[in-house]
N, C-alpha and C positions, 0 to 999 in steps of 0.2 A: 624620971623613973616610971611614973604612972603612964606616961605616953608610950614608953617602950613596951610595957605589959599589954596595953591596948593594941599596939601594932602587932605584937606576937599573936594575940587572940584573933585579930582580924586575918592574919596569914593562915592560922590554923583552920578558921572557918572557910576561907577561900579554898584551902587544900582539901578539906572534907567535902565541900560542895563539888569541887572538880572530880574527886574520886567517886562521889555519888553519881554524877553525870556519866562518867566513864562506865561505872558499874551498870547503870540503867541501859546504856548503849550496848554493852556486851550481852546483857540479858535479852534485849530486843533482837540483836543480831543472831544469838543462839536460837531464839524462838523462831525467827524467820528461816534459818537454815533447816531446823527440824520440822517445822510445820508446813512451810511453803515449798522449800526446795528438797525436802527429805526424800521423796519418791524418785525425783530426777537424779539426785546424787547417789542414791542407793543403786540405781540401775547403772550409772556411770562407773561406780566402784566395781560392780559385778563384771561389767564388760572389760574393765582394765585388768582385773584379776583372773579373767577366764581366758584360757588358751584353747583355741579351736583348731583341730586338725580336720581338714575337709575329707569327706568320703564321697567319691564320685559315684553316681548311680550308673547302672548299665543302660545304655541306649537301647531303645526298642529294636527288635530284629526286623529286617525288611525281607519279605517273601515275594516270590513270583505269584502269578495268578492261581496256581494250584494250592498255594498255602503250605506247600511242603518243601520246595526248593529255596534254600537260603541265599539271598543276594548280599546281605550285610549283617554282621553279628558282632556283639561285644564279648571279648574274652576277658577273663579275670587276670590281672597282673597286680603288682604291689609297688608302693612308693616308700622310699626311705627318707626319713627326716631325723634331725637330732635336736635335743634341748641342751645346749652347751652348759647351762648352769647345773644340770643334773649329772654331768660327767665329771668324775673326780680328776684332779690335776695329774695324778700319776697314770691315769688311763687315757688321757687325751691323745697322746702320740700313738699309742697302741691302737685305739679306735680309728684314728685317721689313716694309719697304715693299712689296717684290714679293709676298711671301706674302699680305699683307693685301689688296692690289689684285686679285691673281689669284683668290683664294678668297672675296672680299667679306667680309673680317673686320675687326674693329676694330684699327687700327694700334697703339695704345698697349698693347692686350692682347698682341698678337703680339710687340711689342718687349720687353715685360716677360719673356715666355717666352724669347726669344733671349738676353737678358742674365742669365738665372738661372744659378746655380752648380750646378744639378742635372745629372745625367748625360744625361737625355733628357726632352724635352717634346713632347707631342702637339699638333700645330697644327690638323689637320682630318682627319676620318675619311670613308671611303667616297666618294672623289672619282672622277668619271668620268675615263677614260684620256686624253681630249682635253685636259683641264686639266693633268694631270701631264706630258703630253708637252710642253706649252708651258713648264712649269717646267724640265724637262730641257734644253730648248733654251736657256733663259735662263741656266741654270747653266753650260752649255758656253761660251756667249758671254762670260760674265763670269769664266770660269776658277775657278769655285767647285766643287770636287770633294769637299769634306769638310764635315760638319756638318749637311747636309740629307739625310734618308733618305726614299726613296719605296718603300714596301713593298706587296706585293700583298695585297688584302683581298677580301672577298665581300659581296654585298648580296642579300637575298632579294627575289625578284620573283614576282608572281602574274599571269600573262598574261591570266587571265579576270576580273580585278578582283573583282566581287561574287559570282561563281559559287561555290556551296558554301562560302560564307565561314564559317558556323558549324561546318562539318565540318573544314575544313582548319586554321583558326586562323591565327596569325601569329607572327612572331619579334620580339624586341627589337633594339636597336641593336647588341648584342653577339652577334647571331645565335643566341641561345638561344630555344627554343620557349616561348611564353607561353600559348598557348591551342590547343584543338582537337587535331588529329592532330600538329601541330608540337610541342606540349607532351607529348602522350602517348608519342610515339615519338622524343623528343629524343635519347636515348642512341644510337639506331640512326642517326639522321639527321645528328647534329652532327659526327662525325669526330673527329680528334685534331689539336690545334694543333701547328704547327711553330715554328721560331725562327731568327733570325739572331743569332749570338753572336760577340762579340769582346772581347778584354781591354782594359780601360780603367782610368784612374786615377779619383780621386774627382770630378774635374771632367768626366769623360767623354772625356778625351783618350786616344788609342790607346797601348797599351803593346806594345812589340815590333813585329815585322814579319810576324806570322802572318796578318794580315788577318781577314776574317770567315769564320765557320764556319756553313754553311747546313744546317739540319735541316728536311727537307721535311715539310709537313703531310700528313696522311692524310685524304682526302675521306670523307664520310659515305656510308652505304648508301642506295640508292634504295628507294622504297616504291611498291607498286602497290595501289590501293584497289579495292573492288568497285563503286564509283560509276561509272556510265556517263555520260560527259560529255553526250551527246545527250539521254538521258532526263532527266538533272538539269536541263538547260537548258529542256526543254519543261515539266517540272513547275514550275520556278520561274516561268516566264512565266504559266502559267494560275493559279498560286497568287496571284501579285501581282494579276492581273485580278480574281479572285474576292474578295480582301480589299478592293480599292478599290471594286468594284461593290456589295458588301454592307456597306461601311463598318465593317470589322472593326478597331476601334481597338486591340485587343490583338494584331493580326497573326494569323498562322496557320502551320500546318506540315503537311507531307505526307510520308509515307514510302512508297516503292515497293520491295517485296521480291520476290525470285524465290522462288515457293512450292516449287520443286523442291529447292533447297539452302539457302534462308534468306539468300542474299546480298542486301545492301542496294544496290539499283540507283540509288536517288535518296533524298535526305533534305533536303527544302527547308524553309526557315524564312523568313517575311516579317515585318518588313522585314529586309533584308540590309545589309551594309556593305562598303566597298572595302578589301580585304585589304592593298593597297599604302598605304593611309592609315587604319589602324585607330583612330587617336586623333582623327580629325576628325569633324565633324558629318556624319550620314549621310542626313538628309532635308532638304528645302527649308525646312521650318518651323524645324528646329534650326539651320540655317545662318543664318537671319535673327536668331535670339536668342542664338547661341553666345557672342558676345563679352560679352554681359550676364549670362551664367549664372555661378554660383559654381563653383569647382573641384569641390566635392562633388556638385553637381547634374550636372556634366559626367561625372564618374566613374560615377554611378548610371545615367545614360543610356547610356553606353558599355557598361557591364557587362550591361545589359538586352539590348542588341542582340547582344552577343557570345555570350550563352547559347543553347545549342542546345536549344530547348524540347522537341523530339521525344524527347530522352533525359534532360533535366534536370528537367523539370516533371512533377508527378504529377496525374492526372485520372482520372475515372471512364471505363471503356471504352465505355459507352453501347451504341449499336446494333451496333457491330462485334463485341460479345460474343455476338450472336445466332448467329454462325457456330459458336461452341463449343456452344451449346445444341442447335442443329440436328444437329451432328455426333454429340453424345452420344445424341440420340434415334434417329438412324439406326443407330448402333452397337448400341444396346440392343434394336432391333427394335420400338420403340414406333410408328414410322411408316416410310413409305418415300417415295421421291422423287416418287411420283405420287399421294400421298394427303394433300394439304395440309389439307383440311377436317378429317379425322380427327385429324391432328396438333394442329391448333388446338383442337379439342374436348378432347382429352386434356390439353393444357396448361392449359385452364380448369378441368378437374376436379382 
């Protein structure tokens, strides 16, 4: 009987000691989380509970040498996104139907996005304001104030279409420069993105009553080229006529330079392409066969017209190098500007 009591006491002591060790461990773990990992975990929680909707900045405007004629500019458009968790079940089909009708999208695809459990889904990008104003009016009439986001966006526009296309280049759907000046000076032109932030749960529902925090985008810097719009237009016109009249199947290019300071006043390449539609067929012949061409052939054809031959291709200088020879002869006193015959004789010797 005594041995049984001693055994029970020993078990109780062991149990109490075990509980004490576990308690100390938990206290230590809690202290480690709060004191050592506290800042890191707080930031992680904030990031997890913060939903960011990106605001794209306006790319800088590209001007010709006068600083008045616009060669490339960003116009304001808008992007439509949804937070499925903030759209009530009875409104999901109604919202999907309106979005698909208004923006000419597939209803089933839109409905699938509206019913997702993700925090945010993109419906359509770069929509003209007339369309989004119609959506705003519909939302107000149907008293739907949450779940559909209309955010400002930008779209690159080239007012002169084909003019100086190989020089200026173009942008992708995300406003990143892909070719020409647009790609070369992308860091200067692109600006800094902004955001609309709010606290949400895993389904995109709002947490708290703080509302949205707006971080403004910073627009890109403008750029002024040495290209003169009038000279560029004239050069492109006569280059096209010369290539067509002389049946230049490989096209051609012309560079006009200011001899006093080296500024490039015009740099024309034929054929050119429409900067507003850089991935479309650029000649009548290609337009007729475009649908029957393989993707690889389309890519090769587009890359060929995008290339600025005046600076990308190598070729023998030919007759233009005679200027160097004549300048050297004049500098060395071998001939003068009034003694063409003697200069020719000396060259032959």
